[in-house]
C-alpha positions as CSV (number, residue, x, y, z in Angstrom):
1,X,63.2,-44.5,81.8
2,X,64.3,-41.0,81.4
3,X,64.2,-38.8,84.7
4,X,63.8,-35.4,83.3
5,X,60.4,-34.4,80.9
6,X,61.3,-33.5,77.5
7,X,61.1,-29.8,77.9
8,X,63.7,-29.8,80.3
9,X,65.7,-32.2,77.9
10,X,65.4,-29.1,75.4
11,X,66.5,-26.5,77.9
12,X,69.4,-28.8,79.0
13,X,70.6,-29.3,75.3
14,X,70.2,-25.5,75.1
15,X,72.5,-25.0,77.3
16,X,74.9,-28.0,76.1
17,X,74.6,-25.7,72.6
18,X,75.5,-22.7,74.5
19,X,79.1,-24.1,75.2
20,X,79.9,-23.5,71.4
21,X,81.8,-20.6,72.8
22,X,84.3,-22.9,73.7
23,X,85.6,-24.0,69.9
24,X,85.0,-20.2,69.0
25,X,87.3,-19.2,71.4
26,X,89.9,-21.8,70.4
27,X,89.7,-20.3,67.1
28,X,90.3,-16.7,67.8
29,X,92.5,-16.7,71.0
30,X,96.0,-18.3,71.4
31,X,96.0,-21.4,73.0
32,X,97.9,-20.5,76.2
33,X,94.9,-18.0,76.9
34,X,92.6,-20.4,76.1
35,X,93.9,-23.1,78.6
36,X,94.2,-20.4,80.9
37,X,90.6,-19.6,80.5
38,X,89.0,-23.2,80.4
39,X,91.1,-24.0,83.5
40,X,90.1,-21.2,85.7
41,X,86.1,-21.6,84.6
42,X,86.6,-25.3,85.1
43,X,87.9,-24.9,89.0
44,X,85.2,-22.3,89.5
45,X,82.7,-24.3,88.2
46,X,83.5,-27.3,90.5
47,X,83.3,-25.3,93.3
48,X,79.9,-24.0,92.4
49,X,78.6,-27.4,91.6
50,X,80.2,-28.7,95.2
51,X,78.8,-25.8,97.1
52,X,75.2,-26.8,95.6
53,X,75.9,-30.1,96.6
54,X,76.7,-29.1,100.2
55,X,73.6,-26.4,100.0
56,X,76.0,-23.9,100.4
57,X,73.0,-21.1,100.7
58,X,74.3,-18.4,98.1
59,X,74.8,-21.2,95.4
60,X,71.6,-22.9,95.7
61,X,69.9,-19.4,95.3
62,X,71.7,-19.0,92.1
63,X,72.6,-22.5,90.7
64,X,69.7,-24.2,92.2
65,X,66.9,-21.8,90.3
66,X,68.6,-21.9,87.3
67,X,70.0,-25.4,86.5
68,X,68.5,-27.5,89.2
69,X,65.4,-28.7,87.6
70,X,67.6,-29.9,84.6
71,X,69.8,-32.4,86.5
72,X,69.1,-35.7,86.2
73,X,69.1,-38.0,89.5
74,X,72.6,-39.4,89.2
75,X,73.4,-35.7,89.4
76,X,71.7,-35.0,92.5
77,X,72.3,-38.1,94.8
78,X,74.2,-38.5,98.0
79,X,77.6,-38.4,96.5
80,X,78.8,-35.7,94.8
81,X,79.0,-36.2,91.1
82,X,79.8,-33.2,88.6
83,X,77.6,-32.5,86.0
84,X,78.6,-32.9,82.1
85,X,79.2,-28.9,82.2
86,X,82.9,-29.9,84.1
87,X,83.6,-32.7,81.7
88,X,82.6,-30.4,78.4
89,X,84.9,-27.6,80.0
90,X,88.1,-30.3,80.6
91,X,87.5,-31.5,77.2
92,X,88.1,-28.0,75.7
93,X,91.2,-27.7,77.5
94,X,92.3,-31.0,76.5
95,X,91.8,-30.1,73.0
96,X,93.1,-26.7,72.7
97,X,96.5,-28.3,74.4
98,X,96.9,-31.6,72.3
99,X,95.3,-30.9,69.1
100,X,95.5,-28.4,66.4
101,X,93.4,-25.6,66.2
102,X,91.4,-27.0,63.3
103,X,91.2,-30.1,64.7
104,X,90.4,-29.0,68.5
105,X,87.4,-27.2,67.1
106,X,85.8,-29.4,65.0
107,X,86.0,-32.1,67.7
108,X,84.3,-30.1,70.2
109,X,81.4,-29.0,67.8
110,X,81.0,-32.4,66.7
111,X,80.4,-33.3,70.4
112,X,78.1,-30.5,71.2
113,X,76.2,-30.8,68.1
114,X,75.7,-34.7,67.7
115,X,75.3,-35.2,71.6
116,X,72.2,-32.9,71.2
117,X,70.7,-34.4,68.2
118,X,70.9,-37.8,69.8
119,X,69.4,-36.7,73.0
120,X,66.5,-34.8,71.3
121,X,65.9,-37.2,68.2
122,X,66.1,-40.3,70.5
123,X,63.8,-39.0,73.2
124,X,61.4,-37.8,70.2
125,X,61.6,-40.5,67.8
126,X,63.6,-43.7,69.4
127,X,61.5,-47.0,69.8
128,X,64.3,-49.5,69.1
129,X,66.5,-49.5,72.0
130,X,70.0,-51.0,71.8
131,X,70.7,-51.3,75.7
132,X,69.8,-50.7,79.1
133,X,70.8,-47.4,79.4
134,X,67.5,-46.6,77.1
135,X,69.9,-45.6,74.0
136,X,68.2,-46.0,70.7
137,X,69.3,-46.7,67.1
138,X,67.4,-43.7,65.9
139,X,69.6,-41.7,68.6
140,X,72.8,-43.3,67.6
141,X,72.3,-42.9,63.6
142,X,71.5,-39.1,64.4
143,X,74.6,-39.0,66.5
144,X,76.6,-40.3,63.4
145,X,74.9,-38.3,60.6
146,X,75.2,-35.0,62.3
147,X,79.1,-35.5,63.6
148,X,79.5,-36.1,59.8
149,X,78.0,-33.5,58.8
150,X,79.9,-31.5,60.9
151,X,83.3,-33.0,59.7
152,X,82.4,-32.3,56.2
153,X,81.3,-28.6,56.7
154,X,84.4,-28.3,58.4
155,X,86.4,-29.8,55.3
156,X,84.7,-27.5,52.9
157,X,85.1,-24.2,55.3
158,X,88.6,-24.7,55.9
159,X,89.6,-26.4,52.7
160,X,90.8,-30.0,54.3
161,X,91.5,-32.5,52.2
162,X,89.5,-36.1,51.8
163,X,91.9,-37.6,54.4
164,X,90.1,-35.2,56.8
165,X,86.7,-36.1,56.2
166,X,87.7,-40.0,56.1
167,X,89.5,-39.6,59.9
168,X,86.5,-37.3,61.1
169,X,84.2,-39.8,60.1
170,X,85.7,-42.8,61.6
171,X,86.3,-40.8,64.6
172,X,82.6,-40.2,64.9
173,X,81.6,-43.8,64.3
174,X,84.0,-44.9,67.1
175,X,82.5,-42.1,69.0
176,X,79.3,-43.3,68.7
177,X,80.0,-46.3,70.5
178,X,81.9,-44.9,73.2
179,X,78.3,-42.7,74.0
180,X,76.3,-45.1,73.4
181,X,78.5,-47.5,76.3
182,X,79.7,-44.7,78.1
183,X,78.7,-46.4,81.4
184,X,80.3,-49.2,81.0
185,X,83.5,-47.4,79.9
186,X,82.7,-45.2,83.3
187,X,83.8,-42.1,80.9
188,X,81.6,-39.0,80.5
189,X,80.9,-38.8,76.7
190,X,81.3,-34.8,77.1
191,X,84.9,-35.8,77.5
192,X,85.6,-39.2,75.5
193,X,83.8,-38.0,72.5
194,X,85.9,-34.7,71.5
195,X,89.3,-36.9,72.4
196,X,88.5,-39.6,70.1
197,X,87.6,-37.3,67.5
198,X,90.5,-35.3,68.0
199,X,92.8,-38.5,68.0
200,X,91.2,-39.8,65.0
201,X,91.7,-36.2,63.1
202,X,95.4,-36.1,64.1
203,X,96.6,-39.2,62.6
């Protein structure tokens, strides 16, 4: 069962959606500058989370008050385990270095929108569980539909061809399964999902 309330999950996903500044930055700013910004923020974020784990007073007063209640139990246990935020930053860094601007932006937006839709719809309406991780068919369908919608919107906005849509939807389908079985893959879905979609779009 989920270890945080639904209202806390909404707050968590609003923070997740606030990361849309990352694809926006990639779209408007040169890649080298983007990489420097993402790399710097990633290092800072890891230091802050490590400080929170080690109970550094200054960090606990700020980070703990802002985000402490939204962390899952796996993010607050005795071993240091980064939250999803460093993985999002790492994904943004990898995408801006590995893929074209359009593919990088699309891959990140799909991850942010689809993951949010899957979590909120799955928590609210998910009745058909798929595995022991409490993932639901409803949440997975939401992931695929919202991800495919982002692909189609990106193609329409930037004049991409039908191949872009086909490759993107295939990527979303594969990413859906990676998200579904992220615990078995041992890869955080905030990182695996955009990389899978970026690779598929780049084929």
